[in-house]
NUBA-90043 format. One record per residue (C-alpha): residue in one letter; x, y, z. Coordinates in steps of 0.5 Angstrom, whole numbers, plus 500, padded with zeros to 3 digits. Last residue first. Layout:
NUBA-90043
AXYZ ...
//
This chain:
NUBA-90043
A849189172 H855191175 R851196180 L846190181 A851185183 T855190188 C848192191 L846185192 C853184196 H852190200 S844188201 R847181204 I852184209 L847189211 H845187218 G842193221 Y836195216 A835188214 L832187207 S827182206 Q826176201 K819176199 G820178192 I828179191 G828181184 E822186184 T824189191 F831190188 I829192181 N825198184 A830200189 C835200183 A831205179 E830209185 I837209187 D840211180 S840218180 A843219187 V849215185 F849208188 C853205194 G852211199 V850207205 Q846212207 K842213200 F841206199 V838205206 E833211204 C832208198 I830201201 E825205206 E822208200 T821201197 G818198203 L822195208 T820189213 P817190220 V820188227 R813186230 V813187238 T811182242 V809183250 S810180257 F813174254 A811167256 A805167252 A810166246 L813159249 G806156249 M809151244 S803152238 D805160239 L812159238 I811155232 D806161230 L811166231 S816163227 S822168225 T824169232 S828174237 A828174244 F829180249 V829179257 L829184262 L831183269 K831187275 R833186282 Q831190288 K828183291 P830177288 P828176280 V821173278 K822166275 K817167269 L822167263 L826161267 V820156267 L818157260 L825157258 T827150262 Q821147259 L823149252 V830146253 E828140255 N823139250 N828140244 F824140238 R821136232 P815137228 G816131225 I819135219 P818142221 V825143225 Y826146232 E833145235 L830149241 L835154241 R835155233 E827156234 L829161239 G833165235 D837170239 L835170247 I838176249 V838177257 I838184260 S840185267 R839191273 P841190280 S846184278 K845177282 H839175278 A843175271 D848170274 E842166275 F839167268 V846165265 R846159269 T840157267 I842157260 M848153261 D845148265 C839147260 K844146255 R848141259 N842137260 S840137252 P847134250 Y852139248 G855140241 L853147239 L850151245 M854157244 D853157237 A845157238 T846164241 I845166248 M847174249 K848176256 I848184259 F849186266 P851193268 Y845196264 G846202261 S841201256 V845204250 Q848197249 A842193250 L838197245 H843196240 A843188241 A836187241 L835191235 A841187231 S838181233 K831183230 G835186224 T829184219 D834178216 R828173217 D821175217 G819178224 E818177231 L821181237 L819178244 V820182250 G820179257 M819183263 L821182270 P822187276 T816191273 K812194280 D819198282 S819202276 S825205273 A829200270 V824196267 Q820201265 E826205261 V828198258 F821197255 L820205253 K827204249 G824198245 T818202243 S822208241 L826203237 V820200233 E817207232 Q823210230 F825204225 K818205222 P818212221 G824212217 Y831209215 D835210221 L841205220 I844201225 G851199225 L855194221 R858190227 T851190230 A850183232 D858182232 N858188237 L853185242 A857178242 D864181243 S861186248 E859180253 S857185258 G859184266 F858178270 A865175269 P868183270 R873185264 V880186266 E884189260 D880194257 L879197264 A886196265 R888201259 E883206262 F887205269 D894206266 A891212262 Q889215269 T896215271 V900210276 C907213277 V914210277 E920214280 M923209284 M925205278 D929211275 E933212281 T934204282 T938205275 V935201269 R940197265 K940196258 G941189255 S937190249 Q933184250 V931187257 L929194255 D925191249 L921186254 N919192259 V922196265 K920203266 R914204262 D912197264 L912199271 A906204270 Y902198265 S903193271 C900198276 A894199272 S893191271 K894190279 V889196280 L884192275 G886185279 E884188286 I877191282 E876184280 A877181287 G872186289 S867184284 Y866188278 N859189276 K859196274 T867198274 A866205271 A862208276 A868206281 L873209276 A869216276 L869216284 I877214284 D878220279 I886220278 D888227280 A893225285 D897221280 M900215283 L906213286 G906219291 N907214297 E901216300 L897215294 M900208292 K899206299 S891208299 T890205292 H887198294 I883201300 N881207296 L879202290 I875198295 Q871203298 H869206291 R867199289 G862199295 K859206294 E858204287 D855197289 P859191291 L857184287 G853180292 I855177299 E848174300 I847172308 H844166310 V843166318 E840159320 F846155319 R844150325 G838152330 P834155324 R834151318 L840150313 L843144315 A837140314 S837142307 D844139305 I848144301 M848144294 D844149292 K848154296 R854153291 N858160292 T860157299 M862160306 G860157312 V861161319 I860156325 L859160332 I860156338 N859157346 N852154346 I853147346 A849141343 T849134347 V842132344 G844135337 D844142334 M851144332 K854137334 S849133332 L848136325 M855136323 Q856129325 N850127320 V853132315 V860128315 T856121315 D852123309 G859125305 V862119307 G857114304 T862110301 G858108295 D862114290 K855117287 G853122293 S847125292 G844121298 R845127303 Q845134300 K852136300 C856138306 I863136305 A865140299 D859145300 I863148306 E868151301 D871155307 F869153314 I870157319 I870155326 I869160332 H869159339 L866164344 E869164351 S866160357 D861164361 D855160360 G858154363 H865155365 E869148365 A864144361 M863149356 D871150355 A872143354 D866142349 A869148345 D876145345 A873139342 F869142337 L874142331 E876135334 R869132333 I869134325 K876131325 A873124328 E867124323 S872125317 E877119320 G871114321 V873110315 F880111312 K880115306 N879122309 L875128308 I876134312 E881138308 P876138302 G872143306 N878148308 V878149315 I879156319 K879155327 P878162330 E883165335 K879165341 A875171342 N877178342 L874179335 M876183329 E883180327 G880173327 I875175322 K880178317 R882171314 A874169314 I872175311 L877175305 T874168304 K867171303 G869177299 T866178292 G871174288 P866168287 P859169286 G855169293 Y854165299 L855167307 L852162311 V852163319 G851158324 K850158332 V845164333 H845164341 K838162344 I832165346 G828166353 M829173354 R831172361 E836167359 I839173354 V839177360 A843172364 A848171359 P851178359 F849182353 M854182347 R853175345 T846177343 S848182338 F853177335 A849173330 R843176327 R845184328 F852183327 V851179321 E846184318 S851190319 F857186316 E853185310 D851192310 D858195311 L861190305 G863194300 G870194303 I875190307 G882191308 L882191316 K883199316 S877199312 L873195316 N875199323 M875195329 E879200334 K875197340 K876190339 F870186338 L867181343 E867185350 P863181354 P858185358 K861184365 K857180370 P854183377 A856178382 G850173384 E855167385 I862167386 I866160386 I872160389 Y876153389 Q879155382 N882161385 S881167381 M883168374 K877165370 E873168375 D874175374 F870179378 Y866185377 C865191381 T861197379 T863203383 A857207386 P860207393 A867210390 L873207389 M879212386 G882210380 L889208377 Q891204370 T886207366 T881204361 K876209357 I869208356 D866213352 G859214354 G860220358 M867219360 D865212363 M872210367 E875203366 I879199371 G882192370 S886186374 C885189381 S887184386 I883181392 I886177397 Y882174402 K881173409 T875169412 G870171417 T864173412 F869177408 D875180411 I879183405 I887184404 V888188398 N893187392 Q895192387 D895189380 V892195377 G892201381 I887203387 V886210390 H881209396 D875214397 A871208398 Y875202400 K869199405 E863201401 A865199394 I869192397 T863190401 K858192395 A862187391 L862182396 L855182397 A853181390 G858176389 D855171395 L861167395 T861159394 F868156397 K870149394 R874145399 K881143397 G885143403 K887150407 Q889156403 S892162406 V890169404 F885165399 D884168392 V880173388 R881177382 W878183381 T875188375 M873195377 
//
């Protein structure tokens, strides 16, 4: 039972300090076997003074399941708590049993709150930031530890960081969180930005001064915190406002007058921009990456976004949500929501579309109510909504647009070697990073081979870096673009990065010789950077100038080098047979003419544009 305590007759403004343990024992023994109801007043004589005690809450332990009730019978073993905030302000109760704080609402359910795929992340946040606050302050004081004051959520856009901010107030029994967008803090007047930071902490300061360790938890949520907490000294405006805002945050979180009843949640997708002093223990000491959801998480998110349609009969019941979850590799939560919206738009378009509007036909309300989302709608939506961290299908398809031809044992050997590396990285925990350098003469199909291996690998993240992507950019911008691709690759469980034409990426020319040293140094570092735990990265690169890369030291950065062979007469005959550009009786003669006429120029088994042109010329000849 929880009690409020007040005077029967208050005389003066003198404060009375009561022995809470003795008062709790007295109530339990004196009123044992009495039925007490919520808000019932009882007069008790305690140490010569009469007090009115009023029951403010009753809870019953039903074998570990705590249930509230409006009526209960007191027993000598009943635990009595005291609500000091609702009691008379001139009564101080010391030594009474402390009721464990009820920080979370009893019916908190992440799925009902619309949060999916973040079970592990919430479990870590609870363990690090909230578990100590579930215990009475006296227990934590005896352990000699302090509460965590700051949690930093970081990760790619669309993974649910801001969603957590919107929903965190619905999970907690604490005061309503203050949600602040980082840029809103900044002000053109001197000292105003710092004043806004102090205003955010004002309520928590006042509560701590009045109630001490028993004060409620105050939560402040900073969205886009990198806007106001940039690395000090990095500002170029000359005002120094950003630096003073960071200093004010440091003093409020862990300064001389720091308080213990606050929890600050910061969110950003640019953790690297935040001042390092804010990231140490005592400030934002808990760093949790909100990454792309796995298949189980995607299934939860899809269920959340399709539950209403399914309940109201607006979606085919035979739609396989599990298959959709498997097909949405590397989709963020926001992209999965966009996928559902796209599927719904196709279903709505069958009832009301531009042709109907232009024709002037009217659609009845009854027809509109019969809208239904089908499996075909989701299949079309999968083609329309593509993940930002997914496969670059256009670049890969362009590299293999004429197909791959199996011209014999040489092809089978190099293909099986490439597949072996793909399987090794995917299955071995001891190989989180591997670099494979494909070298050979020009137009031997190195780019096509790398693209083909990536397409059949089943890896969720595939990116191809080509020279035309970097065309026209300054050196520092090129380095940033290459670095961003590798950083994105480190966010996916399994990734493939293809560096197509290393000589062109390095801007190498033999006169001089000249090359871009900044890009070279960037590649040397990135090719040796091991991905985070539970992440795998396979790098394919192609070159026609292995000796040049050796002299630069770049070839040594790869784990293995694979030679992509040129074609002999027999292989050329096999290519001609599969392409069907000559009659069977002319194939061998044409192959000999081709070999003798072209000389050192090789035939690309995957890239057959040149061979088609030559075959046409030979046919006319």
